[in-house]
C-alpha positions as CSV (number, residue, x, y, z in Angstrom):
1,M,91.6,91.7,71.8
2,K,90.2,94.2,74.4
3,K,91.9,97.4,73.2
4,A,91.2,100.9,72.2
5,T,88.6,101.1,69.5
6,N,87.6,103.6,66.9
7,N,84.2,102.1,66.3
8,R,82.2,105.2,65.7
9,L,79.2,103.1,64.7
10,R,78.4,102.7,68.4
11,L,78.7,106.3,69.5
12,A,76.4,106.6,72.5
13,L,73.4,108.7,71.7
14,Q,72.9,109.8,75.2
15,A,76.4,111.3,75.4
16,S,75.8,113.8,72.6
17,A,72.1,114.0,72.0
18,G,72.1,117.6,71.0
19,A,74.9,117.2,68.5
20,L,73.6,114.0,67.0
21,S,70.1,115.5,66.5
22,L,71.7,118.0,64.1
23,L,73.0,115.1,62.0
24,A,69.4,113.7,61.6
25,V,68.1,116.8,59.9
26,G,67.6,116.1,56.2
27,A,65.3,116.7,53.3
28,C,62.6,114.2,54.3
29,S,59.3,115.4,55.8
30,I,58.7,115.2,59.5
31,Q,56.1,112.5,58.8
32,D,58.6,110.4,56.8
33,S,61.1,110.8,59.6
34,L,58.7,109.6,62.2
35,L,57.7,106.6,60.1
36,E,61.2,105.7,59.0
37,Q,62.9,102.6,60.6
38,Q,65.2,103.8,63.3
39,Q,68.6,102.7,64.6
40,P,69.2,105.3,67.3
41,Q,72.5,103.8,68.4
42,V,74.1,103.3,65.0
43,I,75.8,106.3,63.4
44,A,77.3,105.8,60.0
45,P,81.0,106.8,59.8
46,I,80.3,109.4,57.2
47,N,78.0,111.2,59.7
48,V,80.9,112.1,62.0
49,Q,83.3,113.3,59.3
50,N,82.5,117.0,60.0
51,A,82.8,119.6,62.8
52,V,79.5,118.6,64.3
53,G,80.4,114.9,64.3
54,A,83.8,115.7,65.8
55,V,82.2,117.5,68.7
56,A,79.7,114.6,69.1
57,T,82.6,112.2,69.3
58,Y,84.2,114.4,71.9
59,N,81.1,114.4,74.0
60,G,80.8,110.6,73.6
61,A,84.4,110.2,74.8
62,L,83.6,112.2,78.0
63,S,80.7,109.9,78.6
64,R,83.0,106.9,78.2
65,L,85.4,108.4,80.7
66,R,82.6,108.6,83.3
67,T,81.4,105.1,82.5
68,S,84.8,103.5,82.8
69,L,85.7,105.1,86.2
70,N,82.6,105.5,88.3
71,G,79.4,105.5,86.3
72,G,78.3,101.9,85.4
73,D,74.7,102.2,86.6
74,N,72.3,99.2,86.8
75,N,74.4,97.5,89.6
76,T,77.4,97.4,87.3
77,E,80.9,98.2,88.6
78,S,83.4,100.6,87.1
79,I,87.2,100.4,87.9
80,W,87.1,102.7,90.9
81,N,84.5,100.5,92.6
82,F,86.5,97.3,92.0
83,T,89.8,98.8,93.3
84,G,88.0,100.1,96.4
85,L,86.9,96.5,97.1
86,M,90.5,95.2,96.8
87,T,91.7,97.7,99.3
88,D,90.5,98.5,102.8
89,E,88.2,101.3,101.6
90,M,85.2,99.1,101.4
91,R,83.9,95.6,101.8
92,A,81.4,93.6,99.7
93,S,78.1,93.3,101.5
94,D,76.8,91.3,98.6
95,T,76.5,87.7,97.3
96,F,78.1,88.1,93.8
97,S,81.2,85.9,93.6
98,Q,83.2,88.4,91.5
99,R,82.8,91.1,94.1
100,I,83.8,88.7,96.9
101,D,86.8,87.7,94.9
102,A,87.9,91.3,94.4
103,D,87.2,92.0,98.1
104,S,89.3,89.1,99.2
105,R,92.2,89.7,96.8
106,N,91.4,86.6,94.8
107,T,90.4,87.9,91.4
108,Q,91.3,85.5,88.5
109,T,92.1,86.2,84.9
110,F,88.8,84.6,83.8
111,D,86.7,86.9,85.9
112,A,83.9,88.2,83.7
113,V,83.4,91.4,85.6
114,L,87.1,92.2,85.5
115,A,87.1,91.7,81.7
116,T,84.3,94.2,81.3
117,L,86.0,96.8,83.5
118,Y,89.3,96.3,81.6
119,Q,87.5,96.7,78.3
120,K,85.8,99.9,79.4
121,V,89.1,101.5,80.3
122,Q,90.8,100.4,77.1
123,Q,87.9,101.5,74.9
124,S,87.8,104.9,76.7
125,R,91.3,105.4,75.3
126,G,90.0,104.6,71.9
127,Y,87.1,107.0,72.0
128,A,89.4,109.8,73.1
129,R,91.8,109.0,70.3
130,D,89.0,109.1,67.7
131,A,87.9,112.5,69.1
132,I,91.5,113.8,68.8
133,N,91.7,112.7,65.2
134,L,88.3,114.2,64.2
135,L,88.8,117.4,66.2
136,G,92.3,117.8,64.6
137,T,90.7,117.5,61.2
138,Y,87.5,119.5,61.5
139,V,87.9,121.7,64.6
140,A,91.7,122.1,64.6
141,N,91.6,125.5,66.2
142,D,89.9,124.2,69.4
143,K,93.1,123.2,71.2
144,V,91.3,123.0,74.5
145,K,89.0,120.2,73.4
146,I,91.9,118.4,71.8
147,G,93.9,118.8,74.9
148,E,91.1,117.5,77.0
149,M,91.0,114.4,74.9
150,Y,94.7,113.9,75.4
151,F,94.0,114.2,79.1
152,V,91.3,111.5,78.9
153,M,93.5,109.2,76.9
154,G,96.5,109.6,79.2
155,F,94.4,109.3,82.3
156,M,93.0,106.0,81.1
157,E,96.5,104.7,80.3
158,M,97.7,105.8,83.8
159,T,94.7,104.0,85.3
160,L,95.7,100.8,83.6
161,G,99.2,101.1,84.9
162,Q,98.0,101.8,88.4
163,D,95.4,99.0,88.7
164,F,96.7,96.2,86.6
165,C,99.7,93.9,86.6
166,N,102.9,94.6,84.6
167,G,102.4,93.6,81.0
168,I,99.6,95.8,79.6
169,P,99.1,96.0,75.8
170,L,98.1,99.4,74.6
171,G,96.8,98.4,71.2
172,E,94.5,100.3,68.9
173,T,92.0,99.6,66.1
174,V,92.7,101.8,63.0
175,Q,90.1,101.7,60.2
176,G,88.8,98.4,61.5
177,L,92.2,96.8,61.7
178,P,93.8,95.9,65.1
179,Q,97.2,97.3,65.8
180,Y,98.8,95.0,68.3
181,T,101.5,96.0,70.8
182,D,103.8,94.1,73.0
183,P,102.9,94.1,76.7
184,L,104.3,97.1,78.5
185,T,105.6,97.4,82.0
186,N,103.7,99.7,84.3
187,A,106.6,102.2,84.1
188,Q,106.4,102.2,80.3
189,V,102.6,102.8,80.5
190,F,103.1,105.8,82.9
191,Q,105.8,107.2,80.5
192,Q,103.3,106.9,77.6
193,A,100.6,108.7,79.7
194,I,103.1,111.5,80.4
195,A,103.8,111.8,76.7
196,R,100.0,112.3,76.1
197,F,99.9,115.0,78.7
198,D,103.0,116.8,77.4
199,T,101.6,116.8,73.9
200,A,98.4,118.5,75.1
201,L,100.3,121.0,77.3
202,A,102.4,122.0,74.3
203,G,99.3,122.6,72.2
204,I,97.4,124.9,74.6
205,T,98.9,128.3,74.4
206,T,95.9,130.4,75.5
207,T,95.1,131.6,79.0
208,D,91.3,131.9,79.1
209,A,89.4,130.1,81.8
210,A,88.8,126.9,79.8
211,S,92.5,126.7,78.8
212,I,93.6,127.1,82.4
213,Q,91.1,124.4,83.6
214,I,92.4,121.8,81.1
215,T,96.0,122.9,81.7
216,N,95.7,122.4,85.4
217,S,94.0,119.0,84.8
218,L,96.9,117.9,82.6
219,K,99.5,119.0,85.1
220,V,97.9,117.2,88.1
221,A,97.5,114.0,86.0
222,K,101.1,114.3,84.7
223,A,102.4,114.8,88.3
224,R,100.5,111.6,89.4
225,A,102.3,109.7,86.7
226,Q,105.6,111.2,87.8
227,V,105.0,110.1,91.4
228,N,104.3,106.6,90.1
229,L,107.7,106.7,88.5
230,G,109.3,108.0,91.7
231,Q,109.9,111.5,90.3
232,F,108.7,113.2,93.4
233,A,110.5,116.6,93.1
234,A,109.6,116.9,89.5
235,A,106.0,116.1,90.3
236,A,105.9,118.9,92.9
237,T,107.3,121.3,90.3
238,T,104.6,120.3,87.8
239,V,101.7,121.2,90.1
240,S,103.3,124.3,91.7
241,G,100.9,127.2,91.6
242,I,97.7,125.2,90.9
243,P,95.1,126.6,93.3
244,T,93.7,124.2,95.9
245,S,90.2,125.3,94.8
246,F,90.8,123.8,91.3
247,A,88.9,120.7,90.3
248,Y,88.0,118.8,87.2
249,M,84.7,117.1,88.0
250,I,83.0,114.0,86.7
251,T,79.3,114.9,86.5
252,Y,76.1,112.9,86.8
253,S,72.4,113.4,86.1
254,L,69.2,111.4,85.9
255,T,69.3,111.6,82.1
256,T,72.8,110.2,81.8
257,Q,74.3,108.1,84.6
258,S,74.1,108.1,88.4
259,N,77.0,108.4,90.7
260,E,78.1,104.8,91.2
261,W,78.8,105.3,94.9
262,W,75.1,106.1,95.3
263,Q,74.2,103.0,93.3
264,M,76.4,100.6,95.3
265,Y,75.6,102.1,98.7
266,P,72.2,103.4,99.5
267,N,70.4,102.2,96.4
268,T,71.5,98.6,96.5
269,K,73.6,98.1,99.7
270,R,76.1,96.0,97.8
271,Y,79.1,97.7,99.4
272,T,79.8,98.7,103.0
273,V,82.4,101.2,104.2
274,G,85.5,99.3,105.5
275,M,86.3,98.9,109.2
276,A,89.5,98.2,111.0
277,T,88.2,94.9,112.1
278,D,87.8,93.7,108.5
279,A,91.5,92.8,108.1
280,V,95.0,93.3,109.4
281,N,96.3,96.6,108.1
282,A,92.8,98.0,107.5
283,L,92.1,101.7,108.3
284,P,89.0,102.5,110.4
285,F,87.2,104.4,107.6
286,A,83.7,103.5,109.0
287,T,84.4,104.3,112.6
288,A,86.9,107.2,112.5
289,N,84.2,109.9,112.5
290,D,86.3,111.7,110.0
291,P,84.5,114.4,107.9
292,R,86.3,113.2,104.8
293,V,84.5,109.9,104.9
294,K,80.9,110.5,105.8
295,V,79.4,107.3,107.1
296,L,75.9,106.4,108.4
297,Q,76.5,103.5,110.8
298,T,73.3,101.5,110.6
299,S,72.0,98.7,112.8
300,G,71.1,96.6,109.7
301,N,72.9,94.5,107.2
302,G,73.8,94.8,103.6
303,F,72.3,93.1,100.6
304,D,73.7,89.7,101.7
305,N,71.8,90.0,105.0
306,T,74.9,89.1,107.0
307,S,77.4,91.9,106.5
308,K,77.1,95.0,108.8
309,Y,76.0,97.8,106.6
310,N,77.9,101.1,106.9
311,E,76.5,103.6,104.3
312,L,78.8,106.0,102.5
313,Q,77.2,109.5,102.3
314,N,79.9,111.5,100.6
315,W,77.9,111.7,97.4
316,G,74.3,111.6,96.3
317,R,72.9,110.2,93.1
318,E,73.7,113.3,91.0
319,D,76.6,114.7,92.9
320,P,79.9,115.2,90.9
321,V,83.2,113.7,91.9
322,A,86.6,115.4,91.5
323,L,88.7,113.4,89.0
324,V,91.8,115.6,89.6
325,S,92.0,118.6,91.9
326,G,94.1,121.1,93.7
327,L,93.9,118.9,96.8
328,D,95.8,116.3,94.8
329,A,98.4,118.9,93.9
330,R,98.9,119.7,97.6
331,L,99.3,116.0,98.5
332,I,101.9,115.6,95.7
333,E,103.8,118.5,97.2
334,A,103.5,117.0,100.7
335,E,104.9,113.7,99.4
336,A,107.9,115.5,97.8
337,Q,108.5,117.0,101.3
338,L,108.3,113.6,102.8
339,Q,110.8,112.3,100.3
340,A,113.1,115.2,101.2
341,N,112.8,114.3,104.9
342,N,111.2,117.7,105.5
343,F,108.7,116.4,108.0
344,V,107.9,119.8,109.3
345,G,107.1,121.1,105.8
346,M,105.0,118.0,105.1
347,L,103.0,118.4,108.2
348,A,102.4,122.1,107.5
349,T,101.0,121.2,104.0
350,L,98.7,118.5,105.5
351,N,97.5,120.8,108.2
352,A,96.7,123.6,105.7
353,L,94.3,121.2,104.1
354,R,92.8,120.1,107.4
355,T,92.1,123.6,108.7
356,A,90.8,124.9,105.4
357,P,89.3,122.0,103.5
358,P,88.5,122.6,99.8
359,K,85.0,122.2,98.6
360,Y,84.4,120.3,95.3
361,G,80.9,120.1,94.0
362,N,78.4,119.4,96.7
363,F,81.0,117.7,99.0
364,T,81.7,120.0,101.9
365,I,84.2,118.9,104.6
366,A,84.2,120.5,108.0
367,A,87.4,122.0,109.2
368,M,89.6,119.6,111.3
369,T,92.0,120.1,114.1
370,A,95.6,120.4,113.1
371,I,98.0,117.6,113.8
372,T,100.5,118.9,116.4
373,T,103.0,116.0,116.6
374,V,105.8,116.2,114.1
375,P,107.0,112.7,113.0
376,T,110.5,111.9,114.2
377,T,111.3,109.0,111.8
378,K,110.7,108.4,108.1
379,A,108.5,105.4,109.0
380,E,106.2,107.6,111.1
381,A,106.1,110.2,108.4
382,V,105.1,107.7,105.8
383,D,102.4,106.3,108.0
384,L,101.0,109.7,108.7
385,F,101.1,110.8,105.0
386,F,99.4,107.8,103.5
387,T,96.7,107.7,106.2
388,E,95.9,111.3,105.5
389,K,96.0,110.7,101.8
390,A,93.7,107.7,102.2
391,F,91.0,109.7,103.9
392,W,91.4,112.7,101.5
393,Q,91.1,110.6,98.4
394,Y,88.6,108.0,99.6
395,G,86.5,106.6,96.7
396,R,88.5,108.3,94.0
397,G,90.5,105.4,92.7
398,E,93.9,106.1,94.4
399,R,94.1,103.7,97.3
400,L,95.1,100.6,95.4
401,N,97.9,102.5,93.6
402,D,99.1,103.9,96.9
403,M,99.3,100.4,98.4
404,R,101.3,99.3,95.4
405,R,103.6,102.3,95.9
406,L,104.1,101.5,99.5
407,V,105.5,98.2,98.5
408,R,107.3,99.2,95.4
409,Q,108.7,102.7,96.4
410,Y,108.8,102.5,100.2
411,Q,110.0,98.8,100.4
412,R,107.2,97.7,102.8
413,P,106.2,94.0,102.8
414,V,102.9,93.2,101.1
415,N,101.5,91.7,104.3
416,S,102.1,94.9,106.2
417,V,100.2,97.0,103.6
418,Y,97.3,95.1,102.0
419,P,94.3,93.6,103.8
420,T,95.4,90.2,105.2
421,G,94.4,87.7,107.8
422,T,90.9,86.1,107.8
423,Y,88.5,87.4,105.3
424,P,85.1,88.4,106.9
425,K,83.1,86.1,104.7
426,G,85.4,83.1,105.5
427,G,88.8,81.8,104.4
428,P,92.1,83.8,104.1
429,Y,92.8,86.8,102.0
430,G,94.4,86.1,98.7
431,N,97.7,87.3,97.1
432,N,96.5,89.9,94.5
433,V,98.4,93.2,94.7
434,A,96.9,94.4,91.4
435,F,94.3,93.1,89.0
436,P,95.5,90.6,86.4
437,V,95.0,91.5,82.7
438,P,92.0,89.3,81.8
439,D,92.1,86.3,79.5
440,A,90.1,88.2,76.9
441,E,93.3,90.1,76.0
442,K,94.8,86.8,74.8
443,S,93.1,87.3,71.4
444,N,96.2,89.6,71.0
445,P,98.8,87.3,69.5
446,K,101.5,89.3,71.3
447,F,100.0,88.8,74.8
448,S,100.1,85.6,76.7
449,G,99.7,86.9,80.3
450,C,101.1,89.3,82.9
451,L,104.9,89.8,82.8
452,D,104.7,89.6,86.5
453,S,102.3,90.1,89.4
454,N,104.5,92.4,91.5
455,A,103.4,95.7,93.0
């Protein structure tokens, strides 16, 4: 069963090198330590049963968060990358069959890459859960770290609900024993994520800078889950007052992991920015000359030597990426205005972002001209909002979820939302609207497959 794990024996040394080095201090001489047989990636459970070990597990959970979302390294996808392929954000300029299957909406349950991505997300939940338990036992007064781990756990669960079919088990391993769960609908998964966020919000009662940072992160994540459940007005209330300048960043470095967009674009040319000509319904990300999606249009081809290569230049190798931000809060508010048929208010919110774009990390966006035409129909307003949202959140794992919501919440036909027509590498696009839960989950006796494959 691919589920959350509490396997502390495999805590990544790179994620918490400083903390783990403290655990290695003992009575032996330096010479004995140097000559002793080493197992640098195996930490005995007893070694984390203290405050230092609790913080080390917390650091490891943060590393797993990055790895599961956008930090695979070594030409290895994370979930944001695969979801980008399924949508119109990007195309596979590669020869790997799994990437081509995701790109053409044909991913199958036996896909080996998908199984690894799914496992990473599920295990990230488990590392966060382990950190919560250890911090609660040995560093119980650090409500901010505990709250951040609830944020990670809930965000991973929300990610599963956004990207995979209805019927996701959220099992756990407790003291080496699997705790199986029945498959949950996406709505149930979002509700569980909200419960994680609410638990953390109730526990953080201080107002220092670190507390405010995690509180804002929890609120934006909770509001996203509320939007997924169709609770638009409540979501806007949740994020009210969060400054647009706020951001919770995923960070990268040469000694940890590289930004996966650098890996898949300039370093290997495995992906190319999507073009309107790639499929029916595709947005012109590569050719729009929009400062929110910075593209170098080359005259060459990608790794496969046949696909036109459009290089994404939003982020470099060590540039951080916003996981949640004040920008997301404003978009949530704009969608609530859309739902209330307040098209003037929605446009004002969108234009405030265009004329004064927020800066997160090293990603600076030039100011854009305000949109002057107010939509006159709901359909026009929906088109405008989701186009703006797609450009604002490019490469941050939201596009697939928005396509699903356009079908599920806005009653649009699948073939008017998803890439369709003739796939650029040949043959028709497939029928995936989300990723299937992989066959590896069938080791769970309560899981036999997706409950359904609907958006």
